[in-house]
Steps between C-alpha positions, in 0.01 A plus 500: 500500500130574472361574846169388646286734710221305666178693542324382814179708459276202438610327817339795671203470266428152638542627858269798452227273353454359852659747745440842349497776761618275781866594508618140489445179305650252262679444268768749597657700212811567709555127544456459125768766447741329735448162332548663158832651604618169649407330173718741302278792402693819441236733633147537633224712348187619680235747388347718769183604317299802605199278572715253700330205331789261572829631645442701821716769659618258770623266226731750335660600828561139596635431151741794524631365829523140379615504138869426451507551120324784315161639590300644208190694606243535227289810550278762348635851467267632769594732788405244771702213353795724407521616861495141625774399254721785609473381862532133412802540272473186287792436268292591198147614424308410184241759419187342347155619399205408720128479437269388779289284268785296356580153629874558461714764330372487144715748310809714504547852636422795276835658568447771239184628671654483852857596416516799735364317806702186429817711472425656839447159656817368341696791646354435846583132482849560370567747783399225744734249336216302331524391137202554273344278236202582278259228395422575134381345177772453236404825330777719353356826625445365851858371509634839392291670769633253762853604411404867535350430843840370605393154615782246533277212386198424295297185541353395168140386530491148354126454544407525132773254409373255765138546399571417136757229567297231326429718195822473296451816296391723783759360737779570255372854454499565874838334547650722232362809683678380815822438310490844339406665830788338690748607233372858505503515881855365515613758244355774724686374806205332666528160664227255399282275712188321382188347650128424495350172394834315478482133594683168477405458135546840339804633684752324277361688201583829674865399464484660155470842668846658551647687797267350762614541862209351695164331455233566759268201527228438755173336406653207321736421792225532756276275290770237459577517872148374577607164360874474565572749778658843481861394511462257215293744294771766528775252417308378195467855371867567555575183300280629216693826501845343484698556187378847407755684292406840368465484122710748305 
């Protein structure tokens, strides 16, 4: 069964637009997480960015106390955030690149360039009982480096696929990269998640990618929830994801 991890970052984005710096406000990302779990989500994802633009420290602690399924903390490989993760002990961390000027995470990690520091962080997390995923583009060299780091998971960046979804030729090219990347990762013993830009229209196409364990989806669910409510939005995405069978 293909699992759904609901990213609740943009619930906090809406809150921070009105209540930034106040230590309270609405909508509540923890409530969104609870509703998502009750609706059938298999896990909750939240990104504690270094600039704290949406999720705040208080959110991740409340999430850790509240979540009954699987808590995935997205994070930069920075000393401050690593130290927080080691105290928080989420079920899994997904290490992602961060740039202050970006609106959202725009690309995959350069695992090759940061292999030594990522390996150290992986060892620290593993010693604390925390699984590690690396958010990477479907690039053969980056996948090989991820295996050398010793991560249990990679999360394939589906942003280029999503961006070119309406351009048949480019979409097919990006989809094939994801297919090849998933096959390579699986052959190296890595488990494969995917995310970024997935929505109610393009997710079915991702079914061509083999060996997928989980999709992490946020913006599309939050956007849909504006019109139908969070519970319905999550259930609708779960319905879209039904029937996935890993291709050979």
